[in-house]
C-alpha positions in Angstrom: 16.3 -164.0 -73.9 18.3 -162.3 -76.7 20.8 -159.6 -75.7 21.9 -157.1 -78.3 25.4 -155.8 -78.3 26.3 -153.5 -81.2 28.2 -150.4 -82.3 25.2 -149.1 -84.3 24.1 -146.3 -82.1 20.4 -145.6 -81.6 20.0 -143.1 -84.4 18.8 -144.4 -87.7 16.9 -147.6 -88.6 19.4 -150.3 -87.9 18.6 -151.4 -84.4 14.9 -151.3 -85.2 15.2 -153.4 -88.3 17.2 -156.0 -86.5 14.6 -156.1 -83.7 11.8 -156.5 -86.2 13.5 -159.6 -87.6 13.9 -161.1 -84.1 10.4 -160.4 -83.0 9.0 -161.9 -86.2 11.1 -165.0 -85.9 10.9 -165.5 -82.1 8.0 -163.4 -80.8 7.9 -165.0 -77.4 11.6 -164.3 -76.6 12.4 -161.1 -74.6 14.9 -158.7 -76.1 17.4 -156.8 -74.0 19.4 -153.8 -75.4 22.6 -154.5 -73.7 24.4 -151.7 -75.5 24.4 -150.1 -78.9 27.4 -147.8 -78.4 30.2 -150.4 -78.2 33.5 -148.9 -79.5 32.8 -148.3 -83.2 34.8 -150.6 -85.6 36.9 -151.8 -82.6 36.4 -155.5 -82.2 39.3 -155.8 -79.7 38.1 -153.2 -77.2 34.5 -154.5 -77.6 35.7 -158.0 -76.9 37.0 -157.1 -73.4 33.9 -155.0 -72.7 31.5 -157.8 -73.8 33.3 -160.3 -71.6 32.7 -158.1 -68.5 28.9 -158.0 -69.1 27.8 -161.5 -69.7 27.8 -163.0 -66.2 24.7 -161.2 -65.1 22.6 -162.9 -67.7 20.8 -166.3 -67.1 21.9 -169.5 -68.7 20.6 -169.9 -72.2 20.9 -166.2 -73.1 21.7 -165.6 -76.8 24.0 -162.6 -77.3 23.6 -161.1 -80.8 26.8 -159.1 -81.2 27.6 -156.9 -84.2 30.8 -154.9 -84.3 31.7 -155.8 -87.8 33.9 -153.5 -89.9 34.7 -156.4 -92.2 31.1 -157.1 -93.0 30.6 -158.8 -96.4 34.3 -159.7 -96.9 35.3 -163.2 -97.7 38.0 -163.2 -94.9 35.6 -163.1 -92.0 33.3 -166.0 -91.1 29.9 -165.8 -89.4 30.1 -167.6 -86.1 28.1 -169.3 -83.4 29.9 -169.7 -80.1 28.7 -171.7 -77.1 30.7 -170.4 -74.1 29.7 -171.8 -70.7 25.9 -171.5 -70.5 25.6 -168.7 -73.1 25.3 -168.5 -76.8 27.0 -165.8 -79.0 26.3 -165.0 -82.6 28.3 -162.6 -84.7 31.5 -162.1 -86.8 34.8 -164.0 -86.6 36.9 -160.9 -86.0 38.0 -161.4 -82.4 34.8 -160.1 -80.8 34.3 -163.3 -78.9 37.9 -164.0 -78.1 37.9 -162.9 -74.5 34.5 -164.6 -73.7 35.9 -167.8 -75.1 39.2 -167.6 -73.1 37.3 -167.0 -69.8 35.1 -170.0 -70.4 37.7 -172.5 -71.7 37.3 -175.5 -71.9 33.5 -175.1 -72.0 33.6 -173.7 -75.5 32.3 -174.8 -78.8 32.8 -172.8 -82.1 30.6 -173.3 -85.1 30.7 -171.6 -88.5 27.3 -170.6 -89.8 26.5 -172.2 -93.2 22.9 -171.1 -93.4 22.1 -168.2 -95.7 18.9 -166.3 -96.2 17.3 -165.9 -99.6 18.3 -162.3 -99.5 21.6 -161.3 -97.9 22.8 -157.7 -98.2 26.5 -157.1 -98.4 26.5 -154.6 -95.6 23.9 -155.6 -93.0 24.5 -159.1 -91.8 23.2 -158.1 -88.4 19.7 -158.0 -89.8 19.9 -160.6 -92.6 22.1 -163.3 -91.2 22.9 -162.9 -87.5 19.4 -162.0 -86.3 17.6 -165.0 -87.8 20.4 -167.3 -86.4 20.1 -165.8 -83.0 16.3 -166.2 -83.1 16.6 -169.9 -84.1 19.0 -170.5 -81.1 16.6 -168.8 -78.8 13.8 -171.1 -80.0 16.0 -174.1 -79.2 17.0 -174.8 -82.8 20.5 -175.2 -84.3 20.8 -173.4 -87.7 22.8 -175.2 -90.4 26.4 -174.9 -89.2 29.6 -176.9 -88.9 32.0 -177.4 -85.9 35.1 -175.3 -86.2 38.5 -175.6 -84.7 39.6 -172.1 -84.0 43.0 -171.0 -82.6 43.1 -168.3 -80.0 44.5 -164.8 -80.8 47.9 -165.2 -79.2 49.0 -161.6 -79.2 46.0 -160.3 -77.2 46.8 -159.8 -73.5 44.9 -161.4 -70.7 43.6 -157.9 -69.7 43.8 -154.9 -72.0 45.6 -151.9 -70.5 43.7 -149.1 -72.3 40.4 -147.2 -72.1 37.7 -149.3 -73.9 34.6 -147.3 -73.2 33.6 -143.8 -72.2 30.1 -143.4 -70.7 27.8 -140.3 -70.6 29.3 -139.2 -67.3 32.8 -139.2 -68.8 33.8 -142.3 -66.7 36.4 -144.4 -68.5 36.2 -148.2 -68.3 39.5 -150.0 -68.9 40.1 -153.5 -70.1 41.7 -154.3 -66.8 39.9 -156.6 -64.3 40.1 -154.9 -60.9 40.5 -158.2 -59.0 43.7 -158.9 -60.8 45.3 -155.6 -59.6 47.1 -155.1 -56.3 44.9 -153.4 -53.7 47.4 -150.4 -53.6 47.8 -150.1 -57.4 47.6 -146.7 -59.0 46.7 -146.1 -62.6 48.6 -143.7 -64.8 46.8 -142.2 -67.7 48.4 -139.4 -69.7 50.5 -137.6 -67.2 48.3 -138.3 -64.2 48.6 -141.0 -61.5 45.3 -141.9 -59.9 44.7 -143.7 -56.6 42.2 -146.4 -55.9 39.0 -145.7 -54.0 36.0 -147.9 -53.2 33.4 -145.5 -54.5 32.9 -141.8 -55.5 32.1 -140.4 -52.0 35.4 -141.7 -50.7 37.3 -138.8 -52.5 36.6 -135.1 -52.5 34.5 -133.6 -55.2 36.5 -132.9 -58.3 39.2 -135.5 -57.6 40.1 -138.2 -60.0 40.5 -141.8 -58.9 39.9 -145.4 -60.1 37.6 -148.0 -58.7 36.2 -151.5 -59.4 33.0 -150.9 -61.3 29.8 -152.9 -61.0 31.0 -155.2 -63.9 34.5 -155.9 -62.3 36.5 -153.6 -64.5 38.9 -150.9 -63.4 37.1 -147.6 -64.1 38.5 -144.1 -64.0 36.2 -141.4 -62.7 36.1 -137.9 -61.1 33.8 -137.4 -58.1 30.9 -135.2 -59.3 32.8 -134.4 -62.5 33.2 -135.5 -66.1 36.4 -137.6 -66.0 37.0 -137.5 -69.8 37.0 -133.7 -69.8 38.7 -133.1 -66.5 41.5 -135.6 -67.1 41.7 -135.4 -70.8 40.7 -139.0 -71.5 40.1 -140.6 -74.8 38.9 -144.0 -76.1 41.8 -146.4 -76.7 44.2 -144.3 -74.6 46.9 -146.4 -72.8 46.7 -147.0 -69.1 49.7 -148.0 -67.0 49.7 -149.8 -63.6 52.1 -148.3 -61.0 
C-alpha cells in the first residue's frame, strides 16, 4: 500500500491531484490517507510524529511524505529511504530523520535522479514524489543513486514539545511514553500534569497525560478540550518533572 502523510489539509485540489497520479501509475495499489494535517512547514515536529505512526503498517508499505517548505530550491534533495521494512519518499529536510534513527542500521538512503517531463517548481508531491512512490509500490526502483547522509546531530532523541493538536484538543508530544518514569509529571505552561492510564481514571474536566495508542506522551482533559482548557499551542515546550 501507499500511505500519504502531508501538511496539505483536505481543502483544495492538492491531495486529489496527488492521488490521481498514484492511481494512474499504480491502479492496483491501495491508498491510505495517514494524515494531511501534519504540522505545517514544520519538518522537525512532523518527523517525530511520522516515526510514531509507521509500525502499524505492513512490510513493503511506501510512505509518500510531503512537508516541504523548501520545495523547488536547489538546497534540498528529493529522497528515497529504505528504513527497516518500509519505504519513504519525500524531501531531504529532516522529515525522515527520526524514522532512520529508529531503524539504524537497517537504513538505505537514495537521492532521486529521475525527473518527469514536466516538473512544477512548487508541487513536487504531485509531479516527482507521487510517480516515484508508485514505482516503488510496483516493485520498481526509479533512477536514483546511493547516498551517504549524516544524521542531524542537534535533534534530541525525543522532542520535548507539542507536535500535534487533534480535533479534541489533545496534544501529542514528541516524547515516547515508555522512556519516561512511571511517576513522571509533565509541565506545560504553568501547569504540572500527572500521568493516568486513560481518560476515565481522572475526574471530568481534569488535565493529565497518558501513553497514547501510538506510544507518545499525550496531554488531555477528560471530557474537555485540552488545548482550550490548558492553553496549549503547537510547538509549546514540555518539561518532565
